[in-house]
Backbone as XML, in Angstrom:
<?xml version="1.0"?>
<chain id="A" units="angstrom">
  <residue number="1" name="MET">
    <atom name="N" x="16.003" y="48.831" z="69.670"/>
    <atom name="CA" x="16.878" y="48.438" z="68.574"/>
    <atom name="C" x="18.297" y="48.874" z="68.919"/>
  </residue>
  <residue number="2" name="THR">
    <atom name="N" x="19.244" y="47.961" z="68.830"/>
    <atom name="CA" x="20.638" y="48.310" z="69.087"/>
    <atom name="C" x="21.258" y="48.869" z="67.817"/>
  </residue>
  <residue number="3" name="THR">
    <atom name="N" x="22.484" y="49.359" z="67.938"/>
    <atom name="CA" x="23.141" y="49.955" z="66.773"/>
    <atom name="C" x="23.512" y="48.905" z="65.727"/>
  </residue>
  <residue number="4" name="ASN">
    <atom name="N" x="23.581" y="47.633" z="66.112"/>
    <atom name="CA" x="23.911" y="46.573" z="65.162"/>
    <atom name="C" x="22.703" y="46.126" z="64.345"/>
  </residue>
  <residue number="5" name="GLU">
    <atom name="N" x="21.537" y="46.539" z="64.746"/>
    <atom name="CA" x="20.326" y="46.114" z="64.046"/>
    <atom name="C" x="19.995" y="47.089" z="62.916"/>
  </residue>
  <residue number="6" name="PRO">
    <atom name="N" x="19.563" y="46.559" z="61.785"/>
    <atom name="CA" x="19.227" y="47.430" z="60.646"/>
    <atom name="C" x="17.919" y="48.171" z="60.894"/>
  </residue>
  <residue number="7" name="ASP">
    <atom name="N" x="17.748" y="49.263" z="60.169"/>
    <atom name="CA" x="16.476" y="49.965" z="60.276"/>
    <atom name="C" x="15.458" y="49.333" z="59.331"/>
  </residue>
  <residue number="8" name="ASP">
    <atom name="N" x="14.209" y="49.739" z="59.479"/>
    <atom name="CA" x="13.108" y="49.165" z="58.701"/>
    <atom name="C" x="13.312" y="49.335" z="57.201"/>
  </residue>
  <residue number="9" name="ALA">
    <atom name="N" x="13.851" y="50.482" z="56.791"/>
    <atom name="CA" x="14.052" y="50.737" z="55.364"/>
    <atom name="C" x="15.091" y="49.782" z="54.769"/>
  </residue>
  <residue number="10" name="ALA">
    <atom name="N" x="16.141" y="49.485" z="55.522"/>
    <atom name="CA" x="17.171" y="48.567" z="55.031"/>
    <atom name="C" x="16.605" y="47.156" z="54.887"/>
  </residue>
  <residue number="11" name="LEU">
    <atom name="N" x="15.805" y="46.735" z="55.845"/>
    <atom name="CA" x="15.187" y="45.417" z="55.774"/>
    <atom name="C" x="14.236" y="45.318" z="54.594"/>
  </residue>
  <residue number="12" name="ALA">
    <atom name="N" x="13.398" y="46.321" z="54.431"/>
    <atom name="CA" x="12.434" y="46.312" z="53.326"/>
    <atom name="C" x="13.159" y="46.328" z="51.987"/>
  </residue>
  <residue number="13" name="ALA">
    <atom name="N" x="14.195" y="47.126" z="51.886"/>
    <atom name="CA" x="14.940" y="47.216" z="50.631"/>
    <atom name="C" x="15.569" y="45.872" z="50.261"/>
  </residue>
  <residue number="14" name="ARG">
    <atom name="N" x="15.984" y="45.141" z="51.262"/>
    <atom name="CA" x="16.677" y="43.880" z="50.998"/>
    <atom name="C" x="15.712" y="42.736" z="50.669"/>
  </residue>
  <residue number="15" name="TYR">
    <atom name="N" x="14.505" y="42.737" z="51.254"/>
    <atom name="CA" x="13.635" y="41.563" z="51.145"/>
    <atom name="C" x="12.288" y="41.769" z="50.442"/>
  </residue>
  <residue number="16" name="ARG">
    <atom name="N" x="11.798" y="42.987" z="50.367"/>
    <atom name="CA" x="10.446" y="43.202" z="49.825"/>
    <atom name="C" x="10.285" y="42.668" z="48.399"/>
  </residue>
  <residue number="17" name="ASP">
    <atom name="N" x="11.207" y="42.988" z="47.515"/>
    <atom name="CA" x="11.067" y="42.553" z="46.115"/>
    <atom name="C" x="11.034" y="41.028" z="45.991"/>
  </residue>
  <residue number="18" name="ALA">
    <atom name="N" x="11.891" y="40.346" z="46.740"/>
    <atom name="CA" x="11.926" y="38.879" z="46.679"/>
    <atom name="C" x="10.631" y="38.280" z="47.216"/>
  </residue>
  <residue number="19" name="ILE">
    <atom name="N" x="10.118" y="38.847" z="48.304"/>
    <atom name="CA" x="8.868" y="38.348" z="48.883"/>
    <atom name="C" x="7.716" y="38.565" z="47.914"/>
  </residue>
  <residue number="20" name="GLU">
    <atom name="N" x="7.623" y="39.754" z="47.339"/>
    <atom name="CA" x="6.542" y="40.046" z="46.402"/>
    <atom name="C" x="6.649" y="39.187" z="45.143"/>
  </residue>
  <residue number="21" name="ALA">
    <atom name="N" x="7.864" y="38.945" z="44.668"/>
    <atom name="CA" x="8.047" y="38.102" z="43.481"/>
    <atom name="C" x="7.629" y="36.661" z="43.766"/>
  </residue>
  <residue number="22" name="GLU">
    <atom name="N" x="8.002" y="36.134" z="44.927"/>
    <atom name="CA" x="7.606" y="34.765" z="45.270"/>
    <atom name="C" x="6.092" y="34.666" z="45.427"/>
  </residue>
  <residue number="23" name="LEU">
    <atom name="N" x="5.494" y="35.671" z="46.026"/>
    <atom name="CA" x="4.043" y="35.682" z="46.187"/>
    <atom name="C" x="3.347" y="35.681" z="44.828"/>
  </residue>
  <residue number="24" name="ALA">
    <atom name="N" x="3.823" y="36.484" z="43.903"/>
    <atom name="CA" x="3.241" y="36.518" z="42.555"/>
    <atom name="C" x="3.425" y="35.178" z="41.849"/>
  </residue>
  <residue number="25" name="GLN">
    <atom name="N" x="4.584" y="34.564" z="42.010"/>
    <atom name="CA" x="4.854" y="33.272" z="41.390"/>
    <atom name="C" x="3.905" y="32.209" z="41.948"/>
  </residue>
  <residue number="26" name="LEU">
    <atom name="N" x="3.698" y="32.204" z="43.251"/>
    <atom name="CA" x="2.791" y="31.225" z="43.862"/>
    <atom name="C" x="1.357" y="31.428" z="43.396"/>
  </residue>
  <residue number="27" name="GLU">
    <atom name="N" x="0.940" y="32.675" z="43.268"/>
    <atom name="CA" x="-0.417" y="32.954" z="42.787"/>
    <atom name="C" x="-0.586" y="32.473" z="41.344"/>
  </residue>
  <residue number="28" name="ALA">
    <atom name="N" x="0.438" y="32.667" z="40.519"/>
    <atom name="CA" x="0.380" y="32.201" z="39.133"/>
    <atom name="C" x="0.334" y="30.680" z="39.078"/>
  </residue>
  <residue number="29" name="GLN">
    <atom name="N" x="1.137" y="30.016" z="39.896"/>
    <atom name="CA" x="1.127" y="28.555" z="39.938"/>
    <atom name="C" x="-0.239" y="28.038" z="40.386"/>
  </residue>
  <residue number="30" name="SER">
    <atom name="N" x="-0.826" y="28.693" z="41.359"/>
    <atom name="CA" x="-2.146" y="28.288" z="41.849"/>
    <atom name="C" x="-3.171" y="28.402" z="40.732"/>
  </residue>
  <residue number="31" name="HIS">
    <atom name="N" x="-3.112" y="29.476" z="39.991"/>
    <atom name="CA" x="-4.040" y="29.679" z="38.877"/>
    <atom name="C" x="-3.821" y="28.625" z="37.798"/>
  </residue>
  <residue number="32" name="ASP">
    <atom name="N" x="-2.551" y="28.359" z="37.472"/>
    <atom name="CA" x="-2.215" y="27.426" z="36.397"/>
    <atom name="C" x="-2.602" y="25.978" z="36.712"/>
  </residue>
  <residue number="33" name="THR">
    <atom name="N" x="-2.662" y="25.640" z="37.986"/>
    <atom name="CA" x="-2.946" y="24.250" z="38.366"/>
    <atom name="C" x="-4.359" y="24.037" z="38.886"/>
  </residue>
  <residue number="34" name="ALA">
    <atom name="N" x="-5.225" y="25.014" z="38.708"/>
    <atom name="CA" x="-6.600" y="24.896" z="39.213"/>
    <atom name="C" x="-7.322" y="23.689" z="38.624"/>
  </residue>
  <residue number="35" name="ALA">
    <atom name="N" x="-7.104" y="23.404" z="37.364"/>
    <atom name="CA" x="-7.785" y="22.273" z="36.725"/>
    <atom name="C" x="-7.350" y="20.938" z="37.332"/>
  </residue>
  <residue number="36" name="ASP">
    <atom name="N" x="-6.119" y="20.866" z="37.817"/>
    <atom name="CA" x="-5.626" y="19.632" z="38.430"/>
    <atom name="C" x="-6.358" y="19.314" z="39.737"/>
  </residue>
  <residue number="37" name="ARG">
    <atom name="N" x="-6.878" y="20.361" z="40.387"/>
    <atom name="CA" x="-7.564" y="20.180" z="41.664"/>
    <atom name="C" x="-9.071" y="20.029" z="41.509"/>
  </residue>
  <residue number="38" name="ALA">
    <atom name="N" x="-9.569" y="20.124" z="40.282"/>
    <atom name="CA" x="-11.008" y="20.032" z="40.017"/>
    <atom name="C" x="-11.513" y="18.619" z="40.314"/>
  </residue>
  <residue number="39" name="PRO">
    <atom name="N" x="-12.799" y="18.486" z="40.605"/>
    <atom name="CA" x="-13.359" y="17.151" z="40.864"/>
    <atom name="C" x="-13.117" y="16.205" z="39.679"/>
  </residue>
  <residue number="40" name="VAL">
    <atom name="N" x="-12.871" y="14.946" z="40.019"/>
    <atom name="CA" x="-12.604" y="13.923" z="39.013"/>
    <atom name="C" x="-13.920" y="13.387" z="38.481"/>
  </residue>
  <residue number="41" name="GLU">
    <atom name="N" x="-14.011" y="13.292" z="37.169"/>
    <atom name="CA" x="-15.202" y="12.737" z="36.518"/>
    <atom name="C" x="-15.210" y="11.226" z="36.749"/>
  </residue>
  <residue number="42" name="LEU">
    <atom name="N" x="-16.283" y="10.718" z="37.297"/>
    <atom name="CA" x="-16.370" y="9.290" z="37.624"/>
    <atom name="C" x="-17.285" y="8.536" z="36.669"/>
  </residue>
  <residue number="43" name="ASP">
    <atom name="N" x="-17.248" y="8.890" z="35.429"/>
    <atom name="CA" x="-18.070" y="8.237" z="34.408"/>
    <atom name="C" x="-17.419" y="6.915" z="34.002"/>
  </residue>
  <residue number="44" name="GLN">
    <atom name="N" x="-18.015" y="5.797" z="34.411"/>
    <atom name="CA" x="-17.437" y="4.484" z="34.128"/>
    <atom name="C" x="-17.484" y="4.137" z="32.642"/>
  </residue>
  <residue number="45" name="GLN">
    <atom name="N" x="-18.328" y="4.770" z="31.897"/>
    <atom name="CA" x="-18.434" y="4.481" z="30.467"/>
    <atom name="C" x="-17.239" y="5.029" z="29.686"/>
  </residue>
  <residue number="46" name="SER">
    <atom name="N" x="-16.696" y="6.160" z="30.137"/>
    <atom name="CA" x="-15.635" y="6.799" z="29.359"/>
    <atom name="C" x="-14.228" y="6.533" z="29.901"/>
  </residue>
  <residue number="47" name="VAL">
    <atom name="N" x="-14.115" y="6.170" z="31.174"/>
    <atom name="CA" x="-12.802" y="5.991" z="31.783"/>
    <atom name="C" x="-12.787" y="4.705" z="32.592"/>
  </residue>
  <residue number="48" name="GLY">
    <atom name="N" x="-11.741" y="3.932" z="32.476"/>
    <atom name="CA" x="-11.616" y="2.696" z="33.225"/>
    <atom name="C" x="-11.319" y="2.938" z="34.698"/>
  </residue>
  <residue number="49" name="ARG">
    <atom name="N" x="-11.455" y="1.906" z="35.503"/>
    <atom name="CA" x="-11.281" y="1.996" z="36.945"/>
    <atom name="C" x="-9.881" y="2.479" z="37.330"/>
  </residue>
  <residue number="50" name="LEU">
    <atom name="N" x="-8.851" y="1.936" z="36.730"/>
    <atom name="CA" x="-7.489" y="2.348" z="37.066"/>
    <atom name="C" x="-7.211" y="3.784" z="36.652"/>
  </residue>
  <residue number="51" name="SER">
    <atom name="N" x="-7.754" y="4.190" z="35.541"/>
    <atom name="CA" x="-7.589" y="5.578" z="35.102"/>
    <atom name="C" x="-8.260" y="6.534" z="36.078"/>
  </residue>
  <residue number="52" name="ARG">
    <atom name="N" x="-9.430" y="6.160" z="36.585"/>
    <atom name="CA" x="-10.121" y="7.000" z="37.573"/>
    <atom name="C" x="-9.305" y="7.080" z="38.865"/>
  </residue>
  <residue number="53" name="MET">
    <atom name="N" x="-8.767" y="5.929" z="39.294"/>
    <atom name="CA" x="-7.958" y="5.919" z="40.512"/>
    <atom name="C" x="-6.718" y="6.788" z="40.339"/>
  </residue>
  <residue number="54" name="ASP">
    <atom name="N" x="-6.095" y="6.706" z="39.185"/>
    <atom name="CA" x="-4.930" y="7.529" z="38.892"/>
    <atom name="C" x="-5.302" y="9.012" z="38.898"/>
  </residue>
  <residue number="55" name="ALA">
    <atom name="N" x="-6.438" y="9.333" z="38.307"/>
    <atom name="CA" x="-6.905" y="10.725" z="38.269"/>
    <atom name="C" x="-7.199" y="11.238" z="39.678"/>
  </residue>
  <residue number="56" name="MET">
    <atom name="N" x="-7.780" y="10.394" z="40.515"/>
    <atom name="CA" x="-8.090" y="10.797" z="41.889"/>
    <atom name="C" x="-6.809" y="10.997" z="42.705"/>
  </residue>
  <residue number="57" name="GLN">
    <atom name="N" x="-5.819" y="10.154" z="42.468"/>
    <atom name="CA" x="-4.542" y="10.308" z="43.149"/>
    <atom name="C" x="-3.859" y="11.603" z="42.695"/>
  </residue>
  <residue number="58" name="HIS">
    <atom name="N" x="-3.894" y="11.878" z="41.420"/>
    <atom name="CA" x="-3.321" y="13.114" z="40.876"/>
    <atom name="C" x="-4.021" y="14.332" z="41.487"/>
  </residue>
  <residue number="59" name="GLN">
    <atom name="N" x="-5.338" y="14.264" z="41.598"/>
    <atom name="CA" x="-6.107" y="15.359" z="42.194"/>
    <atom name="C" x="-5.700" y="15.558" z="43.653"/>
  </residue>
  <residue number="60" name="ALA">
    <atom name="N" x="-5.589" y="14.468" z="44.421"/>
    <atom name="CA" x="-5.220" y="14.569" z="45.828"/>
    <atom name="C" x="-3.827" y="15.188" z="45.993"/>
  </residue>
  <residue number="61" name="MET">
    <atom name="N" x="-2.897" y="14.795" z="45.144"/>
    <atom name="CA" x="-1.548" y="15.375" z="45.213"/>
    <atom name="C" x="-1.591" y="16.864" z="44.867"/>
  </residue>
  <residue number="62" name="ALA">
    <atom name="N" x="-2.369" y="17.224" z="43.854"/>
    <atom name="CA" x="-2.481" y="18.637" z="43.470"/>
    <atom name="C" x="-3.109" y="19.455" z="44.597"/>
  </residue>
  <residue number="63" name="GLN">
    <atom name="N" x="-4.078" y="18.880" z="45.303"/>
    <atom name="CA" x="-4.699" y="19.591" z="46.424"/>
    <atom name="C" x="-3.717" y="19.760" z="47.579"/>
  </residue>
  <residue number="64" name="ALA">
    <atom name="N" x="-2.892" y="18.749" z="47.831"/>
    <atom name="CA" x="-1.894" y="18.854" z="48.896"/>
    <atom name="C" x="-0.852" y="19.925" z="48.562"/>
  </residue>
  <residue number="65" name="VAL">
    <atom name="N" x="-0.432" y="19.969" z="47.306"/>
    <atom name="CA" x="0.519" y="21.004" z="46.880"/>
    <atom name="C" x="-0.104" y="22.386" z="47.046"/>
  </residue>
  <residue number="66" name="GLU">
    <atom name="N" x="-1.367" y="22.506" z="46.706"/>
    <atom name="CA" x="-2.060" y="23.795" z="46.848"/>
    <atom name="C" x="-2.146" y="24.206" z="48.317"/>
  </residue>
  <residue number="67" name="GLN">
    <atom name="N" x="-2.375" y="23.275" z="49.219"/>
    <atom name="CA" x="-2.416" y="23.604" z="50.644"/>
    <atom name="C" x="-1.070" y="24.144" z="51.117"/>
  </residue>
  <residue number="68" name="ARG">
    <atom name="N" x="0.018" y="23.502" z="50.690"/>
    <atom name="CA" x="1.353" y="23.990" z="51.050"/>
    <atom name="C" x="1.607" y="25.361" z="50.419"/>
  </residue>
  <residue number="69" name="ARG">
    <atom name="N" x="1.151" y="25.536" z="49.198"/>
    <atom name="CA" x="1.315" y="26.814" z="48.505"/>
    <atom name="C" x="0.565" y="27.918" z="49.252"/>
  </residue>
  <residue number="70" name="GLN">
    <atom name="N" x="-0.645" y="27.632" z="49.686"/>
    <atom name="CA" x="-1.432" y="28.629" z="50.423"/>
    <atom name="C" x="-0.806" y="28.962" z="51.776"/>
  </residue>
  <residue number="71" name="ALA">
    <atom name="N" x="-0.237" y="27.949" z="52.436"/>
    <atom name="CA" x="0.448" y="28.199" z="53.708"/>
    <atom name="C" x="1.641" y="29.128" z="53.489"/>
  </residue>
  <residue number="72" name="ARG">
    <atom name="N" x="2.378" y="28.917" z="52.411"/>
    <atom name="CA" x="3.517" y="29.772" z="52.100"/>
    <atom name="C" x="3.052" y="31.187" z="51.760"/>
  </residue>
  <residue number="73" name="GLN">
    <atom name="N" x="1.960" y="31.295" z="51.014"/>
    <atom name="CA" x="1.415" y="32.610" z="50.688"/>
    <atom name="C" x="1.012" y="33.349" z="51.963"/>
  </residue>
  <residue number="74" name="THR">
    <atom name="N" x="0.455" y="32.640" z="52.917"/>
    <atom name="CA" x="0.074" y="33.251" z="54.189"/>
    <atom name="C" x="1.304" y="33.780" z="54.920"/>
  </residue>
  <residue number="75" name="ARG">
    <atom name="N" x="2.371" y="32.977" z="54.927"/>
    <atom name="CA" x="3.607" y="33.416" z="55.584"/>
    <atom name="C" x="4.213" y="34.632" z="54.881"/>
  </residue>
  <residue number="76" name="LEU">
    <atom name="N" x="4.181" y="34.628" z="53.550"/>
    <atom name="CA" x="4.714" y="35.772" z="52.797"/>
    <atom name="C" x="3.890" y="37.026" z="53.065"/>
  </residue>
  <residue number="77" name="GLY">
    <atom name="N" x="2.571" y="36.878" z="53.082"/>
    <atom name="CA" x="1.695" y="38.015" z="53.383"/>
    <atom name="C" x="1.937" y="38.556" z="54.778"/>
  </residue>
  <residue number="78" name="ALA">
    <atom name="N" x="2.147" y="37.658" z="55.736"/>
    <atom name="CA" x="2.421" y="38.087" z="57.108"/>
    <atom name="C" x="3.750" y="38.840" z="57.184"/>
  </residue>
  <residue number="79" name="ALA">
    <atom name="N" x="4.738" y="38.392" z="56.415"/>
    <atom name="CA" x="6.032" y="39.088" z="56.393"/>
    <atom name="C" x="5.875" y="40.500" z="55.825"/>
  </residue>
  <residue number="80" name="LEU">
    <atom name="N" x="5.089" y="40.630" z="54.750"/>
    <atom name="CA" x="4.844" y="41.970" z="54.190"/>
    <atom name="C" x="4.107" y="42.854" z="55.184"/>
  </residue>
  <residue number="81" name="LYS">
    <atom name="N" x="3.170" y="42.284" z="55.911"/>
    <atom name="CA" x="2.425" y="43.058" z="56.911"/>
    <atom name="C" x="3.363" y="43.521" z="58.036"/>
  </residue>
  <residue number="82" name="ARG">
    <atom name="N" x="4.302" y="42.630" z="58.432"/>
    <atom name="CA" x="5.273" y="43.035" z="59.451"/>
    <atom name="C" x="6.162" y="44.165" z="58.938"/>
  </residue>
  <residue number="83" name="MET">
    <atom name="N" x="6.437" y="44.179" z="57.625"/>
    <atom name="CA" x="7.206" y="45.298" z="57.053"/>
    <atom name="C" x="6.427" y="46.600" z="57.195"/>
  </residue>
  <residue number="84" name="GLU">
    <atom name="N" x="5.129" y="46.528" z="56.917"/>
    <atom name="CA" x="4.288" y="47.725" z="56.998"/>
    <atom name="C" x="4.196" y="48.267" z="58.422"/>
  </residue>
  <residue number="85" name="THR">
    <atom name="N" x="4.180" y="47.367" z="59.401"/>
    <atom name="CA" x="4.039" y="47.793" z="60.793"/>
    <atom name="C" x="5.375" y="48.065" z="61.472"/>
  </residue>
  <residue number="86" name="GLY">
    <atom name="N" x="6.484" y="47.793" z="60.759"/>
    <atom name="CA" x="7.795" y="48.034" z="61.338"/>
    <atom name="C" x="8.299" y="46.906" z="62.225"/>
  </residue>
  <residue number="87" name="ASP">
    <atom name="N" x="7.632" y="45.750" z="62.167"/>
    <atom name="CA" x="8.030" y="44.607" z="62.993"/>
    <atom name="C" x="8.872" y="43.590" z="62.237"/>
  </residue>
  <residue number="88" name="PHE">
    <atom name="N" x="9.059" y="43.773" z="60.939"/>
    <atom name="CA" x="9.806" y="42.801" z="60.145"/>
    <atom name="C" x="11.256" y="42.749" z="60.618"/>
  </residue>
  <residue number="89" name="GLY">
    <atom name="N" x="11.772" y="41.534" z="60.769"/>
    <atom name="CA" x="13.152" y="41.356" z="61.188"/>
    <atom name="C" x="13.321" y="41.265" z="62.688"/>
  </residue>
  <residue number="90" name="SER">
    <atom name="N" x="12.260" y="41.576" z="63.430"/>
    <atom name="CA" x="12.301" y="41.467" z="64.882"/>
    <atom name="C" x="11.549" y="40.217" z="65.310"/>
  </residue>
  <residue number="91" name="CYS">
    <atom name="N" x="12.111" y="39.495" z="66.262"/>
    <atom name="CA" x="11.487" y="38.285" z="66.776"/>
    <atom name="C" x="10.146" y="38.634" z="67.421"/>
  </residue>
  <residue number="92" name="LEU">
    <atom name="N" x="9.115" y="37.890" z="67.083"/>
    <atom name="CA" x="7.791" y="38.161" z="67.641"/>
    <atom name="C" x="7.704" y="37.801" z="69.116"/>
  </residue>
  <residue number="93" name="ASP">
    <atom name="N" x="8.616" y="36.973" z="69.619"/>
    <atom name="CA" x="8.598" y="36.601" z="71.038"/>
    <atom name="C" x="9.440" y="37.543" z="71.890"/>
  </residue>
  <residue number="94" name="CYS">
    <atom name="N" x="10.715" y="37.718" z="71.528"/>
    <atom name="CA" x="11.608" y="38.497" z="72.397"/>
    <atom name="C" x="11.934" y="39.891" z="71.861"/>
  </residue>
  <residue number="95" name="GLY">
    <atom name="N" x="11.651" y="40.157" z="70.587"/>
    <atom name="CA" x="11.907" y="41.471" z="70.014"/>
    <atom name="C" x="13.308" y="41.674" z="69.467"/>
  </residue>
  <residue number="96" name="ALA">
    <atom name="N" x="14.191" y="40.697" z="69.635"/>
    <atom name="CA" x="15.565" y="40.823" z="69.131"/>
    <atom name="C" x="15.585" y="40.718" z="67.607"/>
  </residue>
  <residue number="97" name="PHE">
    <atom name="N" x="16.642" y="41.256" z="67.011"/>
    <atom name="CA" x="16.811" y="41.142" z="65.565"/>
    <atom name="C" x="17.001" y="39.675" z="65.207"/>
  </residue>
  <residue number="98" name="ILE">
    <atom name="N" x="16.277" y="39.189" z="64.216"/>
    <atom name="CA" x="16.318" y="37.778" z="63.825"/>
    <atom name="C" x="17.681" y="37.407" z="63.250"/>
  </residue>
  <residue number="99" name="GLY">
    <atom name="N" x="18.274" y="38.284" z="62.505"/>
    <atom name="CA" x="19.599" y="38.032" z="61.939"/>
    <atom name="C" x="19.553" y="37.928" z="60.431"/>
  </residue>
  <residue number="100" name="TRP">
    <atom name="N" x="20.573" y="38.496" z="59.789"/>
    <atom name="CA" x="20.628" y="38.521" z="58.323"/>
    <atom name="C" x="20.653" y="37.124" z="57.731"/>
  </residue>
  <residue number="101" name="LYS">
    <atom name="N" x="21.488" y="36.253" z="58.290"/>
    <atom name="CA" x="21.623" y="34.916" z="57.705"/>
    <atom name="C" x="20.303" y="34.154" z="57.769"/>
  </residue>
  <residue number="102" name="ARG">
    <atom name="N" x="19.604" y="34.252" z="58.886"/>
    <atom name="CA" x="18.323" y="33.555" z="59.030"/>
    <atom name="C" x="17.295" y="34.135" z="58.061"/>
  </residue>
  <residue number="103" name="LEU">
    <atom name="N" x="17.252" y="35.437" z="57.927"/>
    <atom name="CA" x="16.319" y="36.067" z="56.991"/>
    <atom name="C" x="16.690" y="35.786" z="55.546"/>
  </residue>
  <residue number="104" name="ASP">
    <atom name="N" x="17.988" y="35.662" z="55.267"/>
    <atom name="CA" x="18.412" y="35.329" z="53.905"/>
    <atom name="C" x="17.908" y="33.943" z="53.496"/>
  </residue>
  <residue number="105" name="VAL">
    <atom name="N" x="17.885" y="33.012" z="54.424"/>
    <atom name="CA" x="17.404" y="31.663" z="54.142"/>
    <atom name="C" x="15.896" y="31.673" z="53.926"/>
  </residue>
  <residue number="106" name="ASP">
    <atom name="N" x="15.174" y="32.359" z="54.802"/>
    <atom name="CA" x="13.716" y="32.447" z="54.680"/>
    <atom name="C" x="13.250" y="33.752" z="55.306"/>
  </residue>
  <residue number="107" name="PRO">
    <atom name="N" x="12.930" y="34.757" z="54.482"/>
    <atom name="CA" x="12.534" y="36.054" z="55.033"/>
    <atom name="C" x="11.167" y="36.059" z="55.720"/>
  </residue>
  <residue number="108" name="THR">
    <atom name="N" x="10.489" y="34.933" z="55.727"/>
    <atom name="CA" x="9.185" y="34.896" z="56.403"/>
    <atom name="C" x="9.284" y="34.444" z="57.856"/>
  </residue>
  <residue number="109" name="VAL">
    <atom name="N" x="10.485" y="34.064" z="58.327"/>
    <atom name="CA" x="10.593" y="33.562" z="59.694"/>
    <atom name="C" x="10.228" y="34.657" z="60.692"/>
  </residue>
  <residue number="110" name="PRO">
    <atom name="N" x="9.372" y="34.329" z="61.655"/>
    <atom name="CA" x="8.946" y="35.341" z="62.618"/>
    <atom name="C" x="9.725" y="35.322" z="63.931"/>
  </residue>
  <residue number="111" name="LEU">
    <atom name="N" x="10.602" y="34.324" z="64.120"/>
    <atom name="CA" x="11.294" y="34.171" z="65.399"/>
    <atom name="C" x="12.805" y="34.086" z="65.211"/>
  </residue>
  <residue number="112" name="CYS">
    <atom name="N" x="13.534" y="34.534" z="66.216"/>
    <atom name="CA" x="14.985" y="34.358" z="66.214"/>
    <atom name="C" x="15.294" y="32.889" z="66.493"/>
  </residue>
  <residue number="113" name="VAL">
    <atom name="N" x="16.538" y="32.502" z="66.331"/>
    <atom name="CA" x="16.932" y="31.104" z="66.516"/>
    <atom name="C" x="16.636" y="30.639" z="67.939"/>
  </residue>
  <residue number="114" name="ALA">
    <atom name="N" x="16.941" y="31.462" z="68.918"/>
    <atom name="CA" x="16.745" y="31.062" z="70.324"/>
    <atom name="C" x="15.271" y="30.814" z="70.625"/>
  </residue>
  <residue number="115" name="CYS">
    <atom name="N" x="14.405" y="31.714" z="70.203"/>
    <atom name="CA" x="12.969" y="31.548" z="70.472"/>
    <atom name="C" x="12.371" y="30.424" z="69.648"/>
  </residue>
  <residue number="116" name="ALA">
    <atom name="N" x="12.829" y="30.263" z="68.419"/>
    <atom name="CA" x="12.353" y="29.161" z="67.586"/>
    <atom name="C" x="12.717" y="27.820" z="68.213"/>
  </residue>
  <residue number="117" name="GLY">
    <atom name="N" x="13.905" y="27.726" z="68.797"/>
    <atom name="CA" x="14.348" y="26.515" z="69.465"/>
    <atom name="C" x="13.519" y="26.213" z="70.696"/>
  </residue>
  <residue number="118" name="ARG">
    <atom name="N" x="13.174" y="27.247" z="71.444"/>
    <atom name="CA" x="12.353" y="27.066" z="72.652"/>
    <atom name="C" x="10.934" y="26.643" z="72.330"/>
  </residue>
  <residue number="119" name="SER">
    <atom name="N" x="10.390" y="27.197" z="71.226"/>
    <atom name="CA" x="8.996" y="26.897" z="70.877"/>
    <atom name="C" x="8.872" y="25.663" z="69.997"/>
  </residue>
  <residue number="120" name="GLY">
    <atom name="N" x="9.984" y="25.145" z="69.497"/>
    <atom name="CA" x="9.944" y="23.974" z="68.638"/>
    <atom name="C" x="9.546" y="24.279" z="67.207"/>
  </residue>
  <residue number="121" name="ARG">
    <atom name="N" x="9.591" y="25.563" z="66.802"/>
    <atom name="CA" x="9.220" y="25.968" z="65.443"/>
    <atom name="C" x="10.438" y="26.114" z="64.597"/>
  </residue>
</chain>
């Protein structure tokens, strides 16, 4: 770590609360939308064909949103784990400090700009 790089406590102080708050918000959203992802009732007596198709489309969209939500939760959890191990803010490829501006945009990024560009991430 060079003298220009922050210590682990400074990084955690700046980002931990925001990461934990976003994680809690995503978990609440997942809970609140569980019914939207439930199997669609295909009873032809109670619901017309177009209504069933609309319900199935709504379910598929809700499932896709949940997949993106879970991917984000995984990234947030990984960022918290890197905080615990002292690796947060350091590029997982080269070890350099990722940079304040990049972390401000998304504190879950695991790579610096140079390594992200090389890997296509």
